[in-house]
ROKOL-12574 format. One line per 8 residues: number of its first residue (from 1); their letters; for each residue x, z, y of N, C-alpha, C, O. Coordinates in steps of 0.1 Angstrom, whole numbers, plus 5000, padded with zeros to 4 digits. Each point is the difference from the previous one (the first is absolute). Layout:
<pts>
NUM	a	X Z Y X Z Y X Z Y X Z Y  ...
</pts>
This chain:
<pts>
1	mfaqtwll	1247 9432 3023 5011 4998 5008 5003 4985 5001 5005 4995 5011  4993 4998 4979 5003 4985 5000 4991 4993 5010 5005 4991 5007  4983 5013 4993 4990 4993 5009 5004 5003 5015 4998 4991 5008  5006 5021 4995 5003 5004 5013 5013 4993 5005 5001 4996 5012  5008 5001 4979 5012 4993 5003 4998 4986 5004 5006 4995 5010  4985 4998 4983 4997 4986 5003 4988 4997 5009 4998 4988 5004  4994 5022 4999 4989 4997 5008 5003 4997 5015 4994 4990 5005  5015 5017 5001 5003 4997 5014 5006 4986 5002 4996 4993 5008
9	pfallata	5015 5003 4984 5005 4986 5002 4990 4990 4997 4999 4990 5007  4992 5011 4983 4990 4991 4997 4990 4999 5011 4995 4989 5004  5001 5022 5002 4990 5001 5011 5006 4993 5012 4993 4993 5007  5020 5009 4996 5006 4994 5012 5001 4985 4998 4996 4992 5009  5007 5003 4979 5001 4985 4998 4986 4994 5001 4998 4990 5005  4992 5017 4989 4986 4995 5000 4995 4999 5014 4993 4991 5004  5009 5020 5004 4996 5000 5014 5006 4989 5008 4994 4994 5008  5019 5005 4990 5008 4989 5008 4995 4986 4997 4998 4992 5008
17	tivafpls	4999 5006 4979 4995 4987 4996 4986 4997 5005 4997 4989 5005  4994 5021 4995 4987 4999 5005 4999 4997 5015 4993 4992 5005  5016 5015 5002 5000 4999 5015 5007 4987 5004 4997 4995 5011  5012 5000 4981 5008 4988 5004 4992 4988 5002 5003 4992 5009  4987 5005 4983 4992 4988 5001 4992 4999 5013 5001 4990 5007  4991 5020 4996 4993 4999 5013 5009 5000 5012 4997 4993 5010  5014 5015 4989 5009 5001 5012 5007 4986 5002 5002 4996 5011  5002 4998 4978 5007 4987 5001 4990 4989 5006 5004 4992 5008
25	ryvawimd	4984 5009 4988 4990 4990 5005 4998 5003 5015 4998 4990 5008  5001 5022 4996 4999 5004 5014 5012 4995 5009 4998 4994 5011  5014 5008 4984 5012 4996 5007 5000 4984 5001 5004 4995 5010  4992 4998 4979 5000 4986 5000 4990 4995 5011 5002 4990 5007  4987 5017 4994 4989 4996 5009 5006 5002 5015 4997 4991 5008  5010 5019 4994 5006 5002 5013 5011 4989 5003 5000 4995 5011  5008 5003 4980 5011 4990 5002 4995 4986 5001 5006 4991 5006  4982 5006 4989 4994 4986 5001 4994 4999 5014 4996 4989 5004
33	gkyrpwrv	5003 5021 5004 4995 5000 5014 4985 5001 5001 4994 4996 5010  5000 5008 4979 4985 5002 5000 4996 5013 5006 4988 5002 5002  5021 5007 5000 4996 5014 5005 4998 4999 5015 5008 4995 5008  4981 5011 4997 4997 5001 5014 4997 5015 5002 4990 5005 4995  5018 5002 5013 4998 5014 5002 4988 5003 5008 4995 4992 5008  5000 5021 4991 4989 5004 5009 5005 5001 5014 5012 5000 5002  4979 5000 5008 5005 5000 5014 5009 5012 5003 5010 4998 5007  4987 5013 4988 5008 5012 5003 5014 4998 4994 5010 5003 5007
41	fgwfekql	4991 4992 4981 5013 4997 4994 5008 4989 5007 5012 5000 5001  4980 4990 5003 5006 4989 5007 5006 5004 5013 5011 4996 5004  4982 5013 5003 5006 5005 5013 5012 5008 4997 5010 4999 5007  4990 5009 4982 5012 5009 4997 5012 4991 4996 5011 5003 5004  4986 4986 4989 5011 4991 4996 5006 4993 5012 5012 4998 5001  4980 4999 5009 5005 4993 5012 5008 5010 5008 5010 4996 5006  4987 5017 4994 5008 5010 5007 5014 5001 4993 5010 5003 5007  4991 4996 4980 5012 5001 4993 5008 4988 4999 5012 5000 4996
49	dsgpqnwk	4983 4988 5007 5006 4987 4999 5012 5000 5010 4999 5002 5012  5013 4994 4983 5012 4999 5008 5004 4986 5002 5011 4997 5005  4980 4993 4992 5003 4986 5002 5009 4994 4989 5004 5007 4990  5000 4981 5012 5008 4993 4990 5014 5006 5000 5005 5005 5010  5001 4996 4978 5013 5006 4999 5009 4991 4991 4995 4992 4992  5018 5009 5010 5009 4994 4991 5006 5009 4990 4996 5012 5000  5013 4984 4992 5005 5009 4989 5008 5011 5006 5002 5010 4993  5003 4989 5019 5008 5011 5006 4992 5012 5005 5005 5011 5000
57	q	4982 4986 5003 4992 5011 5005 4993 5007 4989 4992 5009 5002
</pts>
């Protein structure tokens, strides 16, 4: 019973820690401007682009 009680929280913390490192490197790569989308994704982003916005929009 003791192992079942602590297994899920430990597994959640371990999984979150393991996933955090590659995900943070990926987000930093995108924020640095090094990301170039595939043509299909680039077209899709252009369709969704609403242009420059201010804080009210």
